[in-house]
C-alpha positions as CSV (number, residue, x, y, z in Angstrom):
1,M,-91.1,-205.8,23.2
2,N,-90.3,-202.2,22.3
3,N,-91.9,-199.4,24.4
4,P,-95.0,-198.5,22.6
5,T,-94.6,-194.8,23.5
6,E,-91.2,-194.5,21.7
7,T,-90.8,-194.1,17.9
8,T,-88.2,-196.7,16.9
9,V,-86.9,-198.3,13.8
10,L,-87.3,-202.0,14.2
11,P,-84.6,-204.4,12.6
12,A,-87.4,-206.0,10.5
13,E,-87.9,-202.7,8.7
14,H,-84.5,-203.1,6.9
15,L,-86.0,-206.2,5.3
16,V,-87.3,-206.1,1.7
17,I,-90.5,-208.0,1.2
18,I,-91.1,-209.6,-2.2
19,N,-94.2,-211.3,-3.6
20,S,-94.4,-213.2,-6.9
21,N,-97.7,-212.1,-8.5
22,L,-97.5,-214.2,-11.5
23,R,-100.9,-215.0,-12.9
24,V,-101.2,-218.2,-14.9
25,W,-104.2,-219.6,-16.6
26,S,-105.5,-222.7,-14.9
27,G,-106.3,-224.4,-18.2
28,T,-109.9,-224.8,-17.0
29,V,-113.2,-223.0,-17.5
30,K,-116.4,-223.0,-15.3
31,V,-118.8,-225.8,-15.9
32,E,-122.2,-224.6,-17.2
33,R,-124.7,-227.2,-16.1
34,D,-127.5,-226.5,-18.5
35,Q,-125.0,-226.3,-21.4
36,D,-122.5,-228.9,-20.6
37,L,-124.5,-231.5,-18.9
38,P,-128.1,-231.2,-19.8
39,D,-129.0,-234.8,-20.2
40,V,-126.2,-236.6,-18.3
41,D,-127.1,-239.1,-15.5
42,K,-125.6,-238.4,-12.2
43,D,-124.1,-241.9,-12.3
44,K,-122.3,-241.1,-15.6
45,M,-120.6,-237.8,-14.8
46,P,-117.2,-237.0,-16.5
47,P,-114.0,-238.4,-14.7
48,K,-112.5,-236.2,-12.0
49,A,-109.4,-235.8,-14.0
50,L,-111.6,-234.0,-16.7
51,M,-114.2,-232.2,-14.4
52,S,-113.9,-231.3,-10.7
53,D,-114.9,-228.4,-8.4
54,G,-117.2,-227.1,-10.9
55,R,-114.6,-226.7,-13.6
56,K,-113.7,-228.5,-16.7
57,V,-110.0,-229.1,-17.9
58,L,-109.6,-227.9,-21.4
59,V,-105.7,-228.7,-21.7
60,D,-103.3,-230.9,-20.1
61,P,-101.7,-229.2,-17.0
62,K,-98.4,-230.0,-18.5
63,E,-99.0,-227.4,-21.1
64,L,-98.7,-224.7,-18.3
65,A,-95.6,-226.1,-16.9
66,G,-93.4,-223.4,-18.5
67,M,-95.0,-220.5,-16.8
68,E,-95.3,-222.4,-13.6
69,S,-91.5,-223.3,-13.7
70,V,-90.9,-219.5,-13.7
71,R,-92.8,-219.0,-10.7
72,K,-90.9,-221.8,-8.8
73,A,-87.5,-220.4,-10.1
74,I,-88.4,-217.0,-8.6
75,E,-89.3,-218.7,-5.3
76,R,-86.1,-220.6,-5.2
77,F,-84.0,-217.5,-6.0
78,L,-85.6,-215.6,-3.2
79,K,-85.6,-218.4,-0.5
80,A,-82.0,-219.2,-1.3
81,E,-81.1,-216.2,0.9
82,G,-84.5,-215.2,2.2
83,F,-87.4,-216.6,4.2
84,S,-91.2,-216.6,4.3
85,F,-92.3,-213.9,6.6
86,A,-95.5,-213.6,8.5
87,G,-97.6,-214.3,5.4
88,T,-96.4,-211.1,3.8
89,G,-94.1,-212.7,1.3
90,I,-90.4,-213.6,1.1
91,A,-88.1,-211.4,3.2
92,V,-84.6,-210.8,1.7
93,S,-81.8,-208.4,2.6
94,S,-81.4,-205.2,0.6
95,D,-78.4,-206.6,-1.3
96,R,-80.3,-209.7,-2.3
97,A,-83.2,-207.5,-3.4
98,K,-80.8,-205.7,-5.7
99,E,-79.7,-208.9,-7.2
100,F,-83.3,-210.1,-7.6
101,I,-84.1,-206.8,-9.5
102,D,-81.1,-207.3,-11.7
103,A,-82.5,-210.8,-12.6
104,L,-86.0,-209.7,-13.1
105,P,-85.8,-209.0,-16.9
106,G,-84.6,-212.6,-17.3
107,F,-87.5,-214.1,-15.4
108,E,-90.0,-211.9,-17.2
109,G,-88.5,-212.9,-20.6
110,D,-88.8,-216.6,-19.6
111,F,-92.4,-216.1,-18.6
112,Q,-93.3,-214.4,-21.8
113,Q,-91.6,-217.1,-23.9
114,A,-93.5,-219.8,-22.1
115,L,-96.7,-217.9,-22.6
116,D,-96.0,-217.5,-26.4
117,K,-95.3,-221.2,-26.5
118,L,-98.5,-222.0,-24.9
119,V,-100.6,-219.7,-27.2
120,A,-98.8,-221.2,-30.3
121,R,-99.8,-224.7,-29.1
122,L,-103.3,-223.9,-28.1
123,P,-105.1,-225.6,-31.1
124,E,-103.1,-228.7,-30.6
125,A,-103.4,-228.7,-26.8
126,Y,-107.2,-228.5,-27.2
127,Q,-107.3,-231.2,-29.8
128,D,-105.1,-233.6,-27.6
129,Q,-107.3,-233.2,-24.6
130,E,-110.6,-233.8,-26.6
131,E,-109.0,-236.9,-28.0
132,K,-108.0,-238.2,-24.7
133,Y,-111.6,-237.9,-23.6
134,P,-113.6,-238.6,-26.8
135,D,-117.0,-239.3,-25.0
136,W,-116.7,-235.7,-23.5
137,A,-115.1,-233.9,-26.4
138,F,-118.2,-231.9,-27.1
139,I,-118.4,-230.2,-23.8
140,L,-114.7,-229.2,-24.1
141,A,-114.8,-227.9,-27.7
142,Q,-117.6,-225.6,-27.1
143,S,-115.7,-223.8,-24.3
144,R,-112.3,-223.0,-25.9
145,P,-111.0,-219.5,-24.9
146,T,-109.4,-217.6,-27.7
147,E,-105.7,-216.8,-27.8
148,M,-106.2,-213.3,-26.6
149,Q,-108.5,-214.6,-23.7
150,V,-105.7,-216.8,-22.6
151,R,-103.1,-214.1,-22.9
152,N,-105.3,-211.8,-20.7
153,R,-105.4,-214.6,-18.0
154,C,-101.6,-214.7,-17.7
155,K,-99.6,-211.9,-16.4
156,F,-96.1,-211.4,-15.0
157,G,-96.1,-209.3,-11.7
158,I,-93.9,-208.7,-8.8
159,S,-94.5,-206.7,-5.7
160,I,-91.5,-205.2,-3.6
161,F,-91.9,-203.2,-0.5
162,R,-90.6,-202.4,3.0
163,M,-92.5,-202.4,6.1
164,A,-93.4,-199.2,8.1
165,A,-95.4,-198.5,11.2
166,P,-99.0,-197.6,9.9
167,D,-99.6,-194.7,12.5
168,G,-96.5,-192.6,12.5
169,D,-98.0,-189.8,14.6
170,N,-99.2,-192.1,17.3
171,P,-96.6,-194.7,18.3
172,G,-98.7,-196.1,21.1
173,S,-101.7,-196.9,18.9
174,L,-103.3,-200.2,18.6
175,A,-102.4,-200.5,14.8
176,N,-98.6,-199.8,15.7
177,Q,-98.8,-202.5,18.4
178,H,-100.1,-205.2,16.0
179,Y,-97.4,-204.0,13.6
180,R,-94.6,-204.4,16.2
181,E,-95.8,-207.9,17.0
182,M,-95.6,-208.7,13.3
183,A,-92.2,-207.3,13.0
184,E,-90.9,-209.2,16.0
185,Q,-91.7,-212.3,14.1
186,A,-88.9,-211.8,11.7
187,L,-86.1,-213.3,13.9
188,P,-88.0,-216.6,14.7
189,D,-89.2,-216.8,11.1
190,M,-85.7,-216.4,9.8
191,L,-84.2,-219.0,12.3
192,Q,-86.9,-221.4,11.5
193,S,-85.9,-221.1,7.9
194,I,-82.3,-222.0,8.8
195,Q,-83.4,-224.8,10.9
196,D,-85.5,-226.2,8.2
197,G,-82.6,-226.1,5.8
198,A,-80.2,-227.6,8.2
199,D,-82.6,-230.5,9.2
200,K,-83.1,-231.3,5.5
201,L,-79.5,-231.5,4.9
202,L,-78.8,-233.5,8.1
203,T,-81.1,-236.3,7.0
204,K,-78.8,-236.6,4.0
205,V,-75.4,-236.5,5.6
206,K,-75.8,-237.5,9.3
207,G,-73.8,-240.7,9.9
208,K,-71.7,-240.5,6.7
209,S,-68.0,-240.8,6.9
210,K,-67.4,-238.7,3.8
211,L,-68.9,-235.5,2.5
212,L,-69.1,-234.2,-1.0
213,Q,-68.3,-230.6,-2.0
214,S,-71.8,-230.2,-3.2
215,Q,-73.2,-231.1,0.2
216,L,-70.7,-228.8,2.0
217,D,-71.9,-226.1,-0.5
218,G,-75.3,-226.5,1.1
219,I,-74.0,-225.8,4.5
220,R,-72.0,-222.7,3.2
221,K,-75.2,-221.3,1.8
222,L,-77.1,-221.7,5.1
223,V,-74.4,-219.9,6.9
224,K,-74.2,-217.0,4.3
225,K,-78.0,-216.8,4.6
226,L,-77.7,-216.4,8.5
227,K,-75.0,-213.8,8.1
228,A,-77.2,-211.8,5.7
229,F,-79.7,-211.3,8.5
230,A,-77.3,-210.4,11.3
231,F,-79.2,-207.0,11.6
232,L,-82.1,-208.9,13.1
233,H,-80.4,-209.5,16.4
234,P,-77.0,-208.7,18.0
235,D,-76.3,-212.3,18.7
236,V,-76.7,-213.5,15.1
237,G,-73.7,-212.0,13.6
238,P,-71.1,-213.5,16.0
239,A,-72.7,-216.9,15.7
240,A,-72.6,-216.8,12.0
241,D,-69.2,-215.5,11.9
242,S,-67.8,-218.3,14.2
243,L,-69.5,-221.0,11.9
244,Q,-68.0,-219.3,8.9
245,D,-64.6,-219.5,10.4
246,V,-65.0,-223.2,10.6
247,L,-66.1,-223.5,7.1
248,D,-63.2,-221.4,5.8
249,H,-60.8,-224.0,7.1
250,M,-62.6,-226.8,5.1
251,P,-60.9,-228.2,1.9
252,A,-62.2,-226.2,-1.1
253,Q,-61.8,-229.3,-3.5
254,G,-62.3,-233.0,-3.3
255,T,-64.2,-235.3,-0.9
256,L,-64.0,-234.4,2.7
257,N,-62.4,-237.1,5.1
258,M,-64.0,-238.3,8.3
259,T,-62.7,-235.5,10.5
260,N,-63.8,-232.7,8.2
261,T,-67.2,-234.5,7.7
262,Y,-67.8,-234.7,11.4
263,T,-67.0,-231.0,11.9
264,A,-69.3,-230.1,9.0
265,V,-72.1,-232.1,10.5
266,S,-71.5,-230.3,13.7
267,V,-72.0,-227.0,12.0
268,L,-75.3,-228.4,10.7
269,T,-76.3,-229.5,14.2
270,E,-75.7,-226.0,15.5
271,L,-77.8,-224.4,12.6
272,S,-80.6,-226.7,13.4
273,N,-80.9,-225.5,17.0
274,P,-81.8,-221.8,17.1
275,H,-81.8,-221.4,20.9
276,Q,-78.3,-222.9,21.0
277,L,-77.2,-220.7,18.1
278,L,-78.3,-217.6,19.7
279,A,-76.8,-218.5,23.1
280,K,-73.4,-219.1,21.4
281,G,-73.7,-215.8,19.7
282,K,-74.5,-214.1,22.9
283,A,-71.3,-215.6,24.5
284,L,-69.1,-214.6,21.6
285,L,-70.5,-211.1,21.7
286,Q,-69.8,-210.8,25.4
287,D,-66.2,-212.1,24.8
288,Y,-65.7,-209.5,22.0
289,L,-66.9,-206.5,24.1
290,E,-64.8,-207.7,27.0
291,E,-61.8,-207.8,24.8
292,A,-62.6,-204.5,23.3
293,K,-62.9,-203.0,26.7
294,Q,-59.6,-204.3,27.7
295,T,-57.9,-203.2,24.4
296,S,-59.2,-199.7,25.0
297,V,-56.9,-199.3,28.0
298,Q,-54.0,-201.6,27.0
299,P,-52.0,-199.1,24.9
300,E,-51.4,-196.7,27.8
301,L,-50.6,-199.5,30.2
302,A,-48.1,-201.0,27.7
303,I,-45.9,-198.0,27.2
304,P,-42.9,-198.3,29.7
305,A,-41.6,-195.2,31.5
306,M,-38.4,-193.8,30.0
307,P,-35.5,-193.1,32.4
308,E,-34.7,-189.4,32.7
309,E,-31.0,-189.9,31.6
310,A,-31.9,-191.7,28.4
311,V,-30.3,-189.8,25.5
312,V,-31.4,-189.9,21.8
313,T,-28.7,-190.0,19.2
314,D,-28.8,-189.8,15.5
315,A,-27.2,-193.2,15.2
316,A,-29.8,-194.8,17.2
317,P,-33.2,-193.2,16.7
318,S,-35.7,-194.0,19.3
319,V,-38.5,-196.4,18.4
320,E,-41.8,-196.1,20.4
321,P,-42.8,-199.7,21.7
322,T,-45.7,-201.3,19.9
323,P,-48.7,-201.6,22.3
324,S,-49.7,-205.3,23.0
325,F,-53.3,-205.9,22.1
326,P,-55.1,-209.1,23.2
327,G,-55.9,-211.5,20.3
328,R,-59.3,-211.3,18.9
329,R,-61.3,-214.4,18.8
330,R,-60.9,-216.1,15.3
331,G,-63.6,-215.5,12.9
332,L,-65.5,-213.0,15.0
333,T,-67.0,-209.9,13.6
334,L,-69.5,-207.7,15.4
335,T,-72.6,-207.0,13.4
336,L,-75.1,-204.8,15.0
């Protein structure tokens, strides 16, 4: 944990947190006992599909599917390269947040179109539900919201924010301590998201001798997602780069053969084990730093001493020897 007496910028503060605040009418209204069920025997209550939890269903839920599908589309967009973070929303990188903002007008347009369609169908939707439950049509018909009331119960909304310490003037405060504890949850939450995605794919491909490009694309997306959050920990970038290097050598077209399938499944297996993944990244990072350290002194050692009697002529211009650098590990890029 960071020293509470020091003011530091936590890696999680580079995340962008996005919440989908879409409000969609439930298609129900509150049951008014005296008005709706004045003389109904307790043994002859309306079916649960029509009335439950003190609310009566005025329209079939499928009438609301258009707006709900927009909510789900937004969640899929964000979680494709993001993860649920500490109950605050979906965390994404700055680049992904920009892509989402560019896509927002399209999502809002789809929502408004679905709302317009619902409002246009309201009379028919009410009628269909009442005809479905003719014995209870009277308690439905007397509670129909107007078109304007339905519109007011539906709203497109999005929250976008970054995190910041709540008590900037007092780094050691209790509020900042709780904030740091929450921020430190970003790395395990991100890795859990990667693991969940890898486990889901493994159930579909493990034991297979061939792999489709669509299945390989799922693995590529997981590695891309991992790379996007390399700033959360120094070991994440090297691990992600090494896996990306493996995928870069996979065929871009056609069905994968047994050897490539085995390799792809091995990548998934690594992604499904966060501790092993970070350990690999740590080892690669140490290798990189060691190579960088050796490279920093290599040029001076590689220049041979020139004999004093060496003469440079116009016909044979001198060429300074090229320093010999140790080869960098393939696919390794340091991301801090």
